[in-house]
LOGUKOL-772969 format. One record per residue (C-alpha): residue in one letter; chain; x, y, z. Coordinates in pm, whole numbers, plus 50000, padded with zeros to 5 digits. Layout:
// residues N
["A"; "A"; [X; Y; Z]] ...
***
This chain:
// residues 187
["M"; "A"; [82815; 28074; 45903]] ["L"; "A"; [82519; 28075; 45667]] ["R"; "A"; [82292; 28031; 45963]] ["I"; "A"; [82439; 28341; 46133]] ["L"; "A"; [82398; 28550; 45819]] ["A"; "A"; [82040; 28435; 45772]] ["T"; "A"; [81957; 28514; 46135]] ["F"; "A"; [82118; 28854; 46109]] ["G"; "A"; [81932; 28930; 45782]] ["L"; "A"; [81597; 28820; 45932]] ["V"; "A"; [81650; 29040; 46239]] ["S"; "A"; [81743; 29342; 46027]] ["V"; "A"; [81439; 29293; 45798]] ["L"; "A"; [81207; 29262; 46097]] ["G"; "A"; [81373; 29561; 46264]] ["A"; "A"; [81313; 29773; 45955]] ["C"; "A"; [80945; 29693; 45968]] ["G"; "A"; [80920; 29789; 46334]] ["Y"; "A"; [80867; 30130; 46496]] ["V"; "A"; [81140; 30394; 46532]] ["S"; "A"; [81044; 30478; 46891]] ["E"; "A"; [80780; 30408; 47151]] ["Y"; "A"; [80617; 30744; 47065]] ["E"; "A"; [80574; 30638; 46701]] ["K"; "A"; [80422; 30310; 46820]] ["A"; "A"; [80158; 30511; 47016]] ["V"; "A"; [80070; 30755; 46737]] ["Y"; "A"; [80130; 30546; 46422]] ["D"; "A"; [79760; 30483; 46345]] ["M"; "A"; [79649; 30848; 46385]] ["E"; "A"; [79592; 31091; 46098]] ["P"; "A"; [79937; 31209; 45977]] ["T"; "A"; [80009; 31558; 46108]] ["Y"; "A"; [80353; 31722; 46124]] ["C"; "A"; [80392; 32051; 46315]] ["Y"; "A"; [80682; 32292; 46274]] ["K"; "A"; [80787; 32610; 46455]] ["S"; "A"; [80722; 32928; 46261]] ["I"; "A"; [80791; 33296; 46331]] ["G"; "A"; [80456; 33370; 46493]] ["N"; "A"; [80312; 33029; 46578]] ["V"; "A"; [80322; 32658; 46499]] ["A"; "A"; [80223; 32547; 46145]] ["C"; "A"; [80094; 32192; 46088]] ["Y"; "A"; [80085; 31995; 45760]] ["N"; "A"; [79971; 31648; 45649]] ["K"; "A"; [80313; 31561; 45499]] ["P"; "A"; [80656; 31623; 45650]] ["F"; "A"; [80875; 31901; 45512]] ["H"; "A"; [81227; 31766; 45521]] ["R"; "A"; [81376; 32111; 45467]] ["D"; "A"; [81226; 32209; 45807]] ["E"; "A"; [81319; 31896; 46000]] ["M"; "A"; [81520; 32100; 46253]] ["R"; "A"; [81204; 32295; 46342]] ["L"; "A"; [80982; 31989; 46401]] ["V"; "A"; [80774; 32033; 46716]] ["N"; "A"; [80559; 31719; 46715]] ["Y"; "A"; [80402; 31466; 46480]] ["F"; "A"; [80122; 31211; 46466]] ["G"; "A"; [80131; 30914; 46229]] ["P"; "A"; [80445; 30757; 46079]] ["D"; "A"; [80783; 30901; 46172]] ["P"; "A"; [80905; 31168; 45924]] ["S"; "A"; [81213; 30955; 45853]] ["R"; "A"; [80989; 30693; 45682]] ["Y"; "A"; [80921; 30939; 45394]] ["D"; "A"; [81171; 30975; 45112]] ["K"; "A"; [81360; 31304; 45109]] ["P"; "A"; [81318; 31498; 44784]] ["E"; "A"; [81619; 31601; 44582]] ["P"; "A"; [81748; 31946; 44677]] ["P"; "A"; [81665; 32212; 44419]] ["G"; "A"; [81937; 32318; 44178]] ["A"; "A"; [82127; 32641; 44218]] ["A"; "A"; [81951; 32947; 44081]] ["P"; "A"; [82121; 33093; 43776]] ["H"; "A"; [82276; 33430; 43845]] ["A"; "A"; [82275; 33673; 43557]] ["P"; "A"; [82298; 34051; 43533]] ["P"; "A"; [81987; 34243; 43424]] ["K"; "A"; [81934; 34321; 43058]] ["M"; "A"; [82099; 34641; 42936]] ["V"; "A"; [81867; 34938; 42876]] ["N"; "A"; [81915; 35263; 42690]] ["Y"; "A"; [81762; 35495; 42954]] ["W"; "A"; [81780; 35575; 43324]] ["V"; "A"; [81540; 35701; 43588]] ["K"; "A"; [81634; 35954; 43852]] ["D"; "A"; [81437; 36041; 44163]] ["A"; "A"; [81338; 36403; 44212]] ["E"; "A"; [81583; 36612; 44407]] ["P"; "A"; [81470; 36718; 44756]] ["I"; "A"; [81365; 37081; 44798]] ["P"; "A"; [81625; 37266; 45006]] ["R"; "A"; [81477; 37443; 45306]] ["P"; "A"; [81646; 37654; 45570]] ["A"; "A"; [81720; 37492; 45900]] ["A"; "A"; [81501; 37593; 46194]] ["N"; "A"; [81669; 37860; 46406]] ["G"; "A"; [81409; 37902; 46682]] ["Q"; "A"; [81248; 38220; 46550]] ["L"; "A"; [80870; 38225; 46537]] ["T"; "A"; [80874; 38374; 46188]] ["N"; "A"; [81014; 38043; 46060]] ["L"; "A"; [80772; 37840; 46273]] ["P"; "A"; [80430; 38004; 46224]] ["W"; "A"; [80242; 37716; 46387]] ["L"; "A"; [80403; 37806; 46722]] ["D"; "A"; [80308; 38176; 46714]] ["P"; "A"; [80014; 38230; 46956]] ["V"; "A"; [79880; 38528; 46760]] ["L"; "A"; [79862; 38331; 46437]] ["N"; "A"; [79717; 38032; 46624]] ["K"; "A"; [79439; 38254; 46765]] ["A"; "A"; [79364; 38401; 46420]] ["E"; "A"; [79353; 38052; 46267]] ["A"; "A"; [79125; 37927; 46545]] ["D"; "A"; [78891; 38224; 46486]] ["K"; "A"; [78880; 38145; 46112]] ["Q"; "A"; [78796; 37783; 46186]] ["E"; "A"; [78525; 37889; 46434]] ["V"; "A"; [78366; 38122; 46178]] ["A"; "A"; [78378; 37845; 45916]] ["R"; "A"; [78227; 37597; 46161]] ["L"; "A"; [77945; 37835; 46255]] ["S"; "A"; [77870; 37921; 45892]] ["T"; "A"; [77827; 37557; 45789]] ["N"; "A"; [77517; 37477; 45995]] ["P"; "A"; [77168; 37618; 45913]] ["K"; "A"; [77162; 37848; 46214]] ["G"; "A"; [77523; 37955; 46166]] ["T"; "A"; [77440; 38320; 46100]] ["Q"; "A"; [77244; 38353; 46424]] ["A"; "A"; [77515; 38168; 46615]] ["L"; "A"; [77785; 38388; 46467]] ["L"; "A"; [77594; 38706; 46549]] ["S"; "A"; [77530; 38591; 46906]] ["Y"; "A"; [77899; 38497; 46933]] ["M"; "A"; [77983; 38855; 46833]] ["G"; "A"; [77732; 38991; 47087]] ["I"; "A"; [77471; 39095; 46834]] ["G"; "A"; [77119; 38981; 46912]] ["P"; "A"; [76805; 38956; 46696]] ["N"; "A"; [76681; 39307; 46799]] ["T"; "A"; [77003; 39486; 46705]] ["V"; "A"; [76986; 39810; 46509]] ["I"; "A"; [77285; 39891; 46290]] ["K"; "A"; [77331; 40261; 46215]] ["A"; "A"; [77578; 40403; 45968]] ["R"; "A"; [77734; 40725; 46087]] ["P"; "A"; [77950; 40951; 45873]] ["A"; "A"; [78323; 40946; 45932]] ["P"; "A"; [78469; 41236; 46132]] ["R"; "A"; [78630; 41510; 45928]] ["P"; "A"; [79006; 41543; 45956]] ["A"; "A"; [79150; 41838; 46144]] ["P"; "A"; [79279; 42127; 45926]] ["Q"; "A"; [79653; 42123; 45855]] ["P"; "A"; [79865; 42427; 45944]] ["A"; "A"; [79979; 42633; 45647]] ["P"; "A"; [80338; 42569; 45536]] ["Q"; "A"; [80601; 42834; 45609]] ["P"; "A"; [80708; 43033; 45301]] ["A"; "A"; [81077; 43030; 45408]] ["Q"; "A"; [81122; 42659; 45325]] ["T"; "A"; [81335; 42599; 45019]] ["T"; "A"; [81265; 42231; 44954]] ["V"; "A"; [80902; 42152; 44898]] ["Q"; "A"; [80789; 41793; 44858]] ["P"; "A"; [80456; 41704; 44703]] ["T"; "A"; [80193; 41592; 44949]] ["P"; "A"; [80060; 41238; 44906]] ["A"; "A"; [79713; 41193; 44770]] ["A"; "A"; [79455; 41177; 45046]] ["Q"; "A"; [79299; 40832; 45094]] ["P"; "A"; [78924; 40820; 45158]] ["K"; "A"; [78834; 40711; 45509]] ["P"; "A"; [78598; 40416; 45542]] ["P"; "A"; [78263; 40483; 45711]] ["V"; "A"; [78235; 40399; 46080]] ["I"; "A"; [77952; 40165; 46177]] ["E"; "A"; [77836; 40169; 46535]] ["V"; "A"; [77611; 39897; 46668]] ["D"; "A"; [77362; 39953; 46948]] ["V"; "A"; [77251; 39634; 47125]] ["F"; "A"; [76917; 39651; 47306]] 
***
């Protein structure tokens, strides 16, 4: 009986010193490398991570089971946050009317306003370069030999005299001065 126990003990001791598989026998003497699946690719390390043993792709060197597993970390203490004597509130959103499809509520869709805005941007673009004034004048059709003449504004036509039979008379509004008319002759 002692002989059987001794034989069994010798075989188990020699089996523990052997290789786990034929693959480990082929790669045992290589530099230890343990590769695990990750979200984007495969990550390789020089020591096995026992927490990721289910994601092991391949290894070189000793089998990962030959390394001692570390103790699992203790449970994290759960505690409520410390009480404070103040609070912070986010700013309220600014209420705006819902779009109803009218162009007055959507000025960026109005072609007239778009044209006016494009003209403003064109004038600004032409005025930024050194020859912007000449470019702007040529854009308006005014060349370098243009003569600008100021002509007086036409006089308004005389108003008919009011009838004396009217009983309610309202005061006439003050006359606004007319701006001068400038005509441009292009040669």
